[in-house]
C-alpha positions in Angstrom: 7.8 16.1 29.5 7.6 14.8 25.9 4.8 12.5 24.8 4.8 10.3 21.7 2.5 8.5 19.3 3.7 5.1 18.1 3.1 4.7 14.3 3.5 1.2 12.9 3.2 0.1 9.2 3.0 -3.6 8.5 4.0 -3.7 4.9 4.4 -6.3 2.2 8.2 -6.7 2.7 9.0 -4.9 6.0 7.7 -3.5 9.3 8.4 0.1 10.2 7.8 1.7 13.6 8.2 5.4 14.5 7.9 7.4 17.6 6.3 10.7 16.7 6.8 13.5 19.2 3.5 15.3 19.7 4.8 18.7 20.7 7.3 19.2 17.8 5.3 17.0 15.4 8.6 15.3 14.4 10.0 11.8 14.4 12.0 11.1 17.5 13.1 7.6 16.6 12.3 5.0 14.0 13.2 1.4 12.9 12.4 -0.7 9.9 13.1 -4.4 9.4 12.4 -6.9 6.6 9.8 -9.5 7.4 11.2 -12.3 5.1 7.9 -14.0 5.6 7.0 -15.1 2.1 5.8 -18.7 1.8 7.0 -20.5 -1.4 4.0 -21.6 -3.4 4.1 -25.3 -4.5 0.3 -25.4 -5.1 0.1 -24.2 -8.7 -2.8 -21.9 -7.8 -0.7 -18.7 -7.9 -1.0 -18.3 -4.1 0.9 -15.5 -2.5 1.0 -16.0 1.2 3.1 -14.9 4.2 3.8 -16.5 7.6 1.9 -14.5 10.2 4.2 -15.6 13.0 7.3 -14.2 11.2 5.5 -10.9 10.6 4.6 -10.5 14.3 8.2 -11.6 15.3 9.5 -8.8 13.1 7.1 -6.4 14.7 8.3 -7.4 18.2 12.0 -7.1 17.1 11.3 -3.6 15.6 9.7 -2.3 18.7 12.4 -3.8 20.8 14.9 -1.5 19.0 13.1 1.7 19.9 14.2 3.5 23.1 12.3 2.1 26.0 12.3 5.3 28.0 10.3 6.9 25.1 8.0 3.9 24.7 6.9 4.4 28.3 5.6 7.9 27.3 3.5 6.7 24.3 0.0 8.1 24.6 -1.6 6.6 21.5 -0.8 3.7 19.0 -1.7 3.8 15.3 -1.3 1.0 12.7 -1.4 0.9 9.0 -0.5 -1.8 6.6 -0.9 -3.7 3.3 -4.5 -3.4 2.1 -6.7 -6.1 0.4 -5.1 -9.1 2.1 -6.9 -11.4 4.6 -5.8 -13.3 7.7 -8.1 -15.6 9.8 -7.9 -16.3 13.5 -9.9 -17.8 16.4 -11.5 -15.3 18.8 -10.0 -15.3 22.3 -7.1 -17.5 21.2 -5.5 -15.6 18.3 -2.3 -14.8 20.3 -0.3 -15.5 23.5 0.6 -12.8 26.0 2.4 -15.1 28.4 5.9 -14.1 27.3 6.2 -10.8 29.3 5.2 -7.6 27.6 4.5 -8.7 24.0 2.3 -11.2 22.2 3.1 -14.0 19.8 0.7 -15.7 17.3 -1.3 -18.8 18.2 -4.5 -19.8 16.4 -4.1 -17.9 13.1 -3.9 -18.7 9.4 -1.2 -17.6 7.0 -1.7 -14.1 5.6 -3.1 -14.3 2.0 -1.7 -11.1 0.5 -2.9 -8.5 -2.1 -0.6 -10.2 -4.6 -2.4 -13.5 -4.4 -3.4 -14.8 -7.8 -5.7 -17.7 -7.1 -8.9 -15.9 -8.2 -8.8 -16.2 -12.0 -10.9 -13.9 -14.2 -13.2 -16.9 -14.8 -13.7 -17.3 -11.0 -14.2 -13.6 -10.5 -16.8 -13.4 -13.2 -18.8 -16.1 -11.3 -19.1 -13.9 -8.2 -22.2 -11.6 -7.6 -21.9 -8.0 -8.8 -20.9 -5.8 -5.8 -22.9 -2.7 -4.8 -19.8 -0.5 -4.8 -17.8 1.8 -7.0 -14.8 -0.6 -6.6 -14.6 -3.7 -8.7 -13.4 -6.9 -7.1 -9.9 -8.3 -8.1 -7.9 -11.3 -7.1 -6.1 -10.7 -3.8 -9.1 -8.8 -2.4 -10.2 -10.2 1.0 -13.8 -11.0 0.1 -12.8 -12.7 -3.2 -10.3 -14.9 -1.3 -12.9 -15.9 1.2 -15.3 -16.8 -1.7 -12.4 -18.9 -3.1 -12.0 -20.8 0.2 -15.8 -21.2 0.5 -15.9 -23.0 -2.8 -12.6 -24.9 -2.9 -11.7 -25.5 0.8 -14.7 -24.8 3.0 -13.2 -27.0 5.8 -10.3 -24.4 6.1 -12.8 -21.7 7.0 -14.4 -23.9 9.8 -11.2 -23.6 11.9 -11.6 -19.8 12.3 -14.2 -17.3 13.7 -12.6 -13.9 12.8 -11.0 -12.3 9.7 -9.3 -9.1 8.9 -6.2 -7.5 7.4 -2.8 -8.1 9.1 -3.0 -4.6 10.7 -6.5 -5.3 11.9 -5.3 -8.5 13.6 -2.5 -6.6 15.5 -5.1 -4.0 16.7 -7.5 -6.8 17.8 -4.7 -8.6 19.7 -3.5 -5.4 21.4 -7.0 -4.5 22.6 -8.1 -8.1 23.3 -11.2 -7.7 21.0 -13.5 -10.6 20.5 -14.0 -9.8 16.9 -12.4 -7.4 14.4 -13.0 -3.8 13.7 -12.1 -2.3 10.3 -12.1 1.2 8.8 -13.7 1.9 5.4 -10.1 2.4 4.0 -9.4 -1.3 4.6 -13.0 -2.5 4.1 -13.2 -0.9 0.6 -10.0 -2.8 -0.3 -11.7 -6.1 0.4 -14.5 -5.5 -2.1 -18.3 -5.8 -1.5 -18.3 -2.7 0.6 -20.3 0.5 -0.1 -18.3 3.5 0.9 -21.3 5.9 0.6 -23.3 4.0 3.2 -20.1 2.6 5.0 -21.7 -0.9 5.0 -20.9 -4.3 3.7 -23.1 -5.7 0.8 -24.9 -8.0 3.4 -27.8 -9.0 1.2 -25.7 -9.7 -1.9 -23.1 -11.7 0.1 -25.9 -13.6 2.0 -27.5 -14.5 -1.2 -24.2 -16.0 -2.4 -23.8 -18.1 0.8 -20.9 -16.0 2.0 -19.9 -16.6 5.7 -21.2 -13.3 7.1 -19.7 -13.9 10.6 -16.2 -13.3 9.1 -17.1 -9.7 8.1 -15.4 -7.2 10.5 -17.4 -4.4 12.2 -16.9 -1.1 10.5 -15.7 1.9 12.5 -14.6 5.4 11.2 -11.1 6.0 9.7 -9.2 8.0 12.3 -11.3 6.6 15.2 -10.3 4.4 18.1 -10.6 0.6 18.3 -9.9 0.3 22.0 -7.1 0.3 24.6 -4.1 -2.0 25.1 -5.0 -4.9 27.3 -1.5 -5.3 28.7 1.9 -3.5 28.8 3.4 -3.7 25.3 7.2 -3.2 24.9 7.1 -0.7 27.8 3.9 1.1 26.5 1.5 1.1 29.5 -1.7 -1.0 29.5 -4.8 1.2 28.8 -3.1 3.2 26.0 -5.6 4.1 23.2 -5.2 2.2 19.9 -6.6 3.6 16.7 -8.5 1.4 14.3 -6.1 0.3 11.5 -5.7 2.4 8.4 -4.7 1.7 4.8 -1.0 2.1 4.0 -1.7 4.2 0.9 -3.9 6.7 2.7 -1.4 7.0 5.5 1.5 7.6 3.2 -0.5 10.3 1.4 -1.4 11.9 4.8 2.3 12.1 5.7 3.2 14.4 2.8 0.0 16.1 1.4 0.1 19.3 3.5 -2.6 21.2 1.6 -5.8 20.4 -0.2 -4.3 21.8 -3.4 -1.4 19.4 -3.4 -1.1 16.3 -5.6 1.2 13.5 -4.5 3.3 11.7 -7.0 5.0 8.6 -5.5 7.3 6.5 -7.6 8.9 3.6 -5.8 8.3 0.0 -6.9 5.1 1.0 -8.7 3.8 4.6 -9.2 0.8 6.5 -7.9 -0.5 10.0 -8.6 -3.3 11.3 -6.3 -5.2 14.3 -5.2 -8.0 15.0 -2.7 -11.5 15.3 -4.2 -13.8 18.1 -3.0 -15.7 17.4 0.2 -19.1 16.9 -1.5 -17.7 14.4 -4.1 -19.6 11.1 -4.3 -18.1 8.1 -6.3 -20.0 6.4 -9.1 -22.6 3.8 -8.1 -20.9 0.9 -9.9 -17.4 -0.1 -10.8 -15.7 1.5 -13.8 -13.1 -1.2 -14.7 -11.9 0.6 -17.9 -11.2 3.8 -16.0 -7.5 4.6 -15.1 -8.6 6.6 -12.1 -9.9 5.0 -8.8 -11.5 6.7 -5.8 -10.2 5.6 -2.4 -12.0 6.5 0.8 -9.8 8.9 2.9 -11.0 10.6 6.1 -14.4 12.0 7.2 -16.3 10.8 4.1 -13.8 12.3 1.7 -12.0 10.6 -1.2 -8.7 10.5 -3.0 -8.6 10.3 -6.8 -5.8 7.9 -7.6 -4.0 6.8 -10.7 -2.2 3.7 -9.5 0.2 2.4 -12.1 1.8 -1.0 -11.9 4.9 0.3 -13.7 7.3 2.6 -11.8 10.8 2.0 -10.4 10.3 -1.7 -11.1 10.6 -0.9 -14.9 13.9 0.8 -14.4 15.1 -2.1 -12.2 14.0 -4.6 -15.0 16.0 -2.5 -17.5 19.1 -2.7 -15.3 18.6 -6.5 -14.7 18.3 -6.9 -18.5 21.6 -5.1 -19.2 23.5 -6.9 -16.4 22.3 -10.3 -17.8 23.3 -9.3 -21.3 26.7 -8.2 -20.0 27.1 -11.5 -18.2 26.4 -13.4 -21.4 29.0 -11.2 -23.1 31.6 -11.9 -20.4 31.5 -8.5 -18.7 30.2 -8.1 -15.2 29.1 -5.0 -13.2 26.9 -4.7 -10.1 23.3 -3.5 -10.6 23.9 -0.4 -8.4 27.1 0.6 -10.3 25.3 0.2 -13.6 22.3 2.2 -12.4 24.6 5.1 -11.5 26.3 5.0 -15.0 22.9 4.9 -16.7 21.7 8.0 -14.8 25.0 9.8 -15.6 24.7 9.0 -19.4 21.1 10.2 -19.4 22.0 13.5 -17.6 24.3 14.2 -20.6 21.4 13.5 -23.0 18.8 16.2 -22.2 16.2 15.1 -24.7 15.5 12.1 -26.9 13.2 11.4 -29.8 13.2 7.7 -28.9 9.8 6.7 -27.5 9.4 4.0 -24.8 6.1 2.9 -23.5 7.2 1.1 -20.3 4.0 -0.9 -19.4 5.8 -4.2 -19.2 3.4 -5.3 -16.4 0.2 -4.0 -18.2 -2.2 -1.8 -16.1 -5.2 -2.8 -14.0 -7.5 -0.9 -16.4 -5.7 -2.3 -19.5 -3.9 -5.6 -18.6 -3.1 -6.5 -22.2 -1.3 -3.2 -23.1 2.4 -4.2 -22.8 5.6 -2.2 -23.4 7.0 -1.1 -26.7 9.8 1.0 -28.1 9.2 3.2 -31.2 10.8 5.9 -33.3 14.1 4.0 -33.3 16.8 5.4 -35.6 20.6 5.1 -36.0 21.1 8.3 -33.9 19.1 7.5 -30.8 20.5 4.1 -29.7 22.9 5.2 -27.0 22.4 4.3 -23.4 21.8 8.0 -22.7 18.9 8.1 -25.2 17.4 4.9 -24.0 17.6 5.8 -20.2 16.2 9.3 -20.9 13.4 7.9 -23.0 12.6 5.2 -20.4 12.3 7.8 -17.6 10.2 10.0 -19.7 8.0 6.9 -20.6 7.3 6.2 -16.9 6.0 9.8 -16.6 4.1 9.7 -19.9 2.3 6.6 -18.7 1.2 8.0 -15.4 0.1 11.3 -17.0 -1.8 9.3 -19.6 -3.8 7.9 -16.6 -4.3 11.2 -14.9 -3.4 14.2 -17.1 -1.8 17.5 -16.0 -5.0 19.2 -17.3 -7.1 17.1 -15.0 -5.0 18.2 -12.1 -5.3 21.9 -13.1 -9.1 21.5 -13.4 -9.1 20.0 -9.8 -7.3 23.1 -8.5 -4.0 21.4 -7.9 -1.3 24.0 -7.4 1.8 21.9 -6.7 3.1 18.4 -7.1 4.8 16.7 -4.1 7.3 14.2 -5.4 8.3 11.2 -3.2 9.4 7.6 -3.3 12.7 5.7 -3.6 12.9 5.9 -7.4 12.5 9.7 -7.5 14.9 10.1 -4.6 17.8 8.2 -6.3 17.2 9.2 -10.0 17.9 12.8 -11.0 16.8 12.0 -14.6 13.4 10.9 -13.3 13.1 14.2 -11.3 13.9 16.2 -14.4 11.2 14.4 -16.3 8.7 14.9 -13.4 9.4 18.7 -13.7 8.8 18.6 -17.5 5.6 16.6 -17.2 3.7 19.1 -15.0 3.1 22.9 -15.4 2.7 23.1 -11.6 5.8 23.5 -9.4 7.3 20.3 -8.0 8.6 20.0 -4.5 10.5 17.0 -3.0 9.2 17.1 0.5 9.6 14.4 3.1 9.1 11.0 1.6 5.7 9.4 1.8 5.8 7.2 4.9 2.8 5.2 6.1 4.1 4.8 9.7 4.6 8.6 10.1 1.3 9.2 8.4 -0.7 7.0 10.8 1.0 8.7 13.7 0.1 12.2 12.3 -3.5 11.1 11.8 -3.8 10.2 15.5 -2.1 13.4 16.4 -4.5 15.5 14.3 -7.9 13.7 14.4 -8.2 12.6 18.0 
């Protein structure tokens, strides 16, 4: 009889659930639904929040669409989700299980996401220096808690527990009094030392931080507990993994060898490879470095070049052209225009036009914006511009982590994934030109599949 692992990813815009068959190591069923949970910000503090109740409602609808006969044979549950964000709840009353075999939210706050902008650079500079290799940015859990502590301390008094949205789901499933968190998510909050796997307790205490809100740290790939009740047909007593980061889970789903590098270009772009087992990150943050080190599994790290500029740049280019056309009295859908742009660039194999596409800046260089250079009368066609833009996206990510760096690290092939790579042949051609290593387009990076694979492999 087949057994399954349920993998769930609670993302920024959608929830995805997969049933991973343990024997064949393949996906037997999957569903994804948009959460449509964004809260409109009227506060002028650049808040970016989501309705927790809507996210959990979407999770319940998503699981309700999976085959119930298979859910009854789930032997483990794994969760991943959007990192950095923070959600507050009351111990023992964070959810309600009275509506049959699923829970709904009760005493919880809204989710303050990783995109939250309330912590200005001036505010961040007033915080103590962390004992960590990761610098603290706006949208990071600990920075958000510091903000509430200074601006709305009464808000924090209503709650006794905090965690990411995926940690909350794990806590509710297992009926935990507090919150357990893996180093993958803890590092994304800031003020966490990944070498000792401990919070910066003394530093935070000295700054008056509410220490009782810090989750208890457990190993990435370990268990958090067991389901306290039947859940959508999954029996009570089913082991639940401690929640993982969506980035690490997506990498795990498609990096099949230590010598692989994964290039993911969807909304943004990431290039990553696994560091050697004995690697230790620097003692303090390196804010000007384009490469970050994310905790992975069993005290290992991923070297990551995380660019803010990926498929969103191409989407902005398409939106710019459609708005120009509208002003000129001609109309075409974005998707139709996108196809025509790709077709024109496929007929233009090279271009001497140069596009630096960093219209959103980069975390390590926020003031470096986009530019177009080497413009001449012969390279102004749409084919030239689209080709140069696709090349620019690759030039930017390889300026952050060079092909030479990958070769020195022993990388033997590039695994390409992500929606922008999947739908854009010109981008695939530029990927293949950018790296001397062979490029394979394997299965797409998928956090829900990755977290299920982790529970299959590590437990």
